[in-house]
C-alpha positions as CSV (number, residue, x, y, z in Angstrom):
1,M,9.8,5.3,48.4
2,M,8.2,4.9,51.9
3,R,7.7,8.2,53.7
4,V,8.4,8.1,57.5
5,L,7.9,10.7,60.2
6,V,10.1,10.5,63.3
7,A,8.7,11.6,66.7
8,A,10.6,11.5,70.1
9,T,10.8,13.8,73.1
10,D,14.6,13.4,73.4
11,S,16.8,15.1,70.8
12,I,19.4,12.3,71.0
13,V,16.7,9.7,70.4
14,R,15.3,11.7,67.5
15,A,18.7,11.9,65.9
16,G,19.4,8.2,66.4
17,L,16.1,7.1,64.9
18,E,16.5,9.6,62.0
19,S,20.0,8.2,61.3
20,I,18.7,4.6,61.2
21,L,16.0,5.5,58.8
22,R,18.2,7.5,56.5
23,A,20.5,4.6,56.1
24,S,17.9,2.7,54.2
25,P,17.6,3.7,50.5
26,D,13.9,2.7,50.5
27,L,12.9,5.1,53.3
28,L,12.5,8.9,53.2
29,V,12.3,10.9,56.4
30,V,9.7,13.6,55.7
31,G,9.7,15.2,59.2
32,V,11.0,15.1,62.8
33,A,8.7,16.0,65.7
34,S,9.3,16.4,69.4
35,D,5.7,16.6,70.7
36,L,2.2,15.3,69.8
37,D,1.0,18.6,68.3
38,S,4.0,18.6,65.9
39,V,3.2,15.0,64.9
40,V,-0.4,15.9,64.1
41,A,0.7,18.9,62.1
42,L,3.4,17.0,60.1
43,I,1.0,14.1,59.4
44,T,-1.4,16.6,57.8
45,A,1.3,18.4,55.9
46,Q,3.5,15.5,54.8
47,S,1.2,12.5,54.6
48,P,3.7,9.9,55.8
49,D,3.2,6.2,55.4
50,V,4.6,5.5,58.8
51,V,5.1,7.4,62.1
52,L,8.0,6.0,64.2
53,M,7.1,7.4,67.6
54,E,8.8,7.4,71.0
55,L,7.1,9.9,73.1
56,G,7.6,8.9,76.7
57,L,4.9,6.2,76.8
58,Q,5.7,5.4,80.4
59,D,4.7,8.8,81.8
60,E,1.4,9.4,83.6
61,E,-0.5,10.3,80.5
62,P,-2.6,7.3,79.2
63,V,-1.4,5.9,75.9
64,S,-4.9,6.5,74.5
65,E,-4.4,10.3,75.0
66,K,-1.4,10.2,72.7
67,L,-2.9,7.9,70.0
68,V,-6.5,9.0,69.6
69,P,-5.6,12.2,67.8
70,L,-3.4,10.2,65.4
71,S,-5.9,7.3,64.8
72,T,-8.6,9.7,63.8
73,L,-6.4,11.7,61.4
74,T,-5.2,9.2,58.9
75,E,-4.5,5.6,58.0
76,V,-0.8,6.2,58.7
77,A,0.9,3.2,60.3
78,I,2.3,3.8,63.8
79,V,5.4,2.1,65.2
80,L,5.8,2.7,69.0
81,L,9.0,2.5,71.0
82,G,8.8,2.2,74.8
83,D,10.9,1.5,77.9
84,T,8.9,-1.3,79.4
85,F,5.9,-3.3,78.3
86,Q,2.6,-3.3,80.1
87,G,-0.2,-5.4,78.7
88,D,-2.9,-2.8,79.2
89,W,-1.3,0.0,77.1
90,I,-0.1,-2.5,74.4
91,T,-3.7,-3.7,74.1
92,E,-5.0,-0.2,73.9
93,A,-2.4,0.8,71.4
94,L,-3.4,-2.2,69.1
95,R,-7.0,-1.3,69.5
96,L,-6.3,2.2,68.3
97,G,-4.5,0.9,65.2
98,V,-0.8,0.8,66.2
99,R,1.0,-1.7,63.9
100,A,4.2,-2.3,65.8
101,V,5.5,-2.2,69.4
102,L,9.2,-2.3,70.2
103,P,11.4,-1.6,73.2
104,R,13.8,1.4,73.0
105,R,16.7,-1.1,73.0
106,A,15.5,-2.5,69.7
107,T,18.3,-2.9,67.1
108,A,18.4,-0.8,64.0
109,E,17.5,-3.9,62.0
110,E,14.5,-4.6,64.1
111,I,13.3,-1.0,63.8
112,L,13.7,-1.0,60.0
113,Q,11.9,-4.3,59.7
114,A,9.1,-3.1,61.9
115,V,8.6,0.1,59.8
116,V,8.5,-1.8,56.5
117,A,6.2,-4.5,57.9
118,A,3.8,-2.0,59.5
119,A,3.5,-0.1,56.3
120,A,2.6,-3.4,54.6
121,G,-0.3,-3.9,57.0
122,L,1.3,-6.3,59.4
123,V,1.2,-6.1,63.2
124,V,4.7,-6.5,64.6
125,L,5.3,-7.3,68.3
126,H,8.7,-7.6,69.9
127,P,9.2,-10.9,71.8
128,D,9.2,-8.9,75.1
129,A,5.5,-8.1,74.4
130,I,4.3,-11.5,73.2
131,D,3.7,-13.2,76.6
132,L,1.8,-10.2,77.9
133,L,-0.7,-10.3,75.0
134,L,-1.3,-14.0,74.5
135,P,-4.8,-13.8,76.1
136,V,-5.9,-11.0,73.7
137,L,-4.1,-11.9,70.5
138,S,-7.2,-13.7,69.2
139,S,-9.0,-10.3,69.0
140,V,-6.4,-8.7,66.7
141,T,-7.5,-8.9,63.1
142,Q,-4.1,-8.3,61.4
143,P,-1.5,-11.1,61.3
144,V,0.9,-10.8,64.2
145,H,4.6,-11.6,64.0
146,E,7.6,-11.4,66.4
147,A,9.9,-8.7,65.2
148,T,13.0,-10.9,65.5
149,L,11.4,-13.6,63.3
150,V,10.1,-11.3,60.6
151,Q,12.6,-10.4,57.9
152,A,10.5,-7.7,56.3
153,L,10.4,-7.2,52.5
154,T,11.3,-3.8,51.2
155,P,8.6,-1.8,49.5
156,R,10.1,-2.7,46.1
157,E,10.2,-6.4,47.0
158,I,6.5,-6.2,48.0
159,E,5.7,-4.6,44.7
160,V,7.6,-7.4,42.8
161,L,5.9,-10.0,44.9
162,G,2.5,-8.6,43.9
163,M,3.5,-9.0,40.2
164,L,4.6,-12.5,40.9
165,A,1.1,-13.1,42.2
166,E,-0.2,-11.8,38.8
167,G,1.8,-14.4,37.1
168,L,4.3,-12.0,35.4
169,G,7.7,-13.2,34.4
170,N,11.0,-11.4,35.0
171,K,10.9,-9.6,31.7
172,A,7.4,-8.3,32.1
173,I,8.2,-7.1,35.7
174,A,11.3,-5.4,34.4
175,R,9.3,-3.6,31.7
176,R,6.5,-2.5,34.1
177,L,9.0,-1.2,36.7
178,S,11.5,0.2,34.2
179,I,14.3,-1.7,35.7
180,S,16.7,-4.3,34.4
181,E,15.9,-8.0,34.3
182,H,19.0,-8.6,36.4
183,T,17.5,-6.3,39.1
184,V,14.3,-8.2,39.0
185,K,16.1,-11.5,39.5
186,F,17.9,-10.0,42.5
187,H,14.6,-8.9,44.0
188,V,13.0,-12.3,43.4
189,S,16.0,-14.1,45.0
190,S,15.8,-11.8,48.0
191,I,12.1,-12.5,48.4
192,F,12.7,-16.2,48.3
193,T,15.4,-15.9,51.0
194,K,13.4,-13.6,53.3
195,L,10.2,-15.7,53.0
196,N,12.1,-19.0,53.1
197,A,10.3,-19.9,49.8
198,R,11.6,-22.4,47.2
199,S,9.3,-21.3,44.3
200,R,7.3,-18.4,43.1
201,T,4.1,-20.1,44.0
202,E,5.3,-20.7,47.5
203,A,6.6,-17.1,47.8
204,V,3.2,-15.8,46.8
205,T,1.3,-18.1,49.2
206,L,3.6,-17.1,52.1
207,G,3.3,-13.5,51.2
208,A,-0.5,-13.7,51.2
209,R,-0.5,-15.5,54.6
210,Q,1.6,-12.7,56.1
211,G,-0.7,-10.0,54.7
212,L,1.9,-8.6,52.3
213,I,-0.3,-9.1,49.2
214,M,-3.9,-9.8,48.5
215,L,-4.9,-12.7,46.2
């Protein structure tokens, strides 16, 4: 199960983000923070996979001042929420290892997709941010996707996709994961749908191109 830390200055925003995450059976909220010091402490104590962070990015404090302490602590994936997009702070955020940038008005589905994709190593940019970053996207090493176009796989689906890449059949995957063959078939079907793949080979190829698995 993916471990997620929620961070936001506003209590209503914190509660809303926590509610969105808790609605997913694949995500576990391991902490909620209201300031940067608490984020740092909870990352150290809870070792989350992802930090979903909305900390008033549009105030006078440079984004680098918020992110440097986190980028030096751990390999945790950071998903940022902000009011408006500015090319300079988005570029700086990506340079410091942020994996996803979304507006505060992002839908629950967009947020969940971004969290899962960021944990898988993808960079996810909302369409609002794409135009501002076209001149610098070539310097970003990770694959970049628009959030509305990425239907992210769940952690379990990524695990199954990796086993498909190994050439395992449904029965072998079921044995390894201690789940039913019917459940494996469900995961494979979902993978095909989300990746728009027509075969296992195509799903593996598309997954590798998106950075979900390594071949």
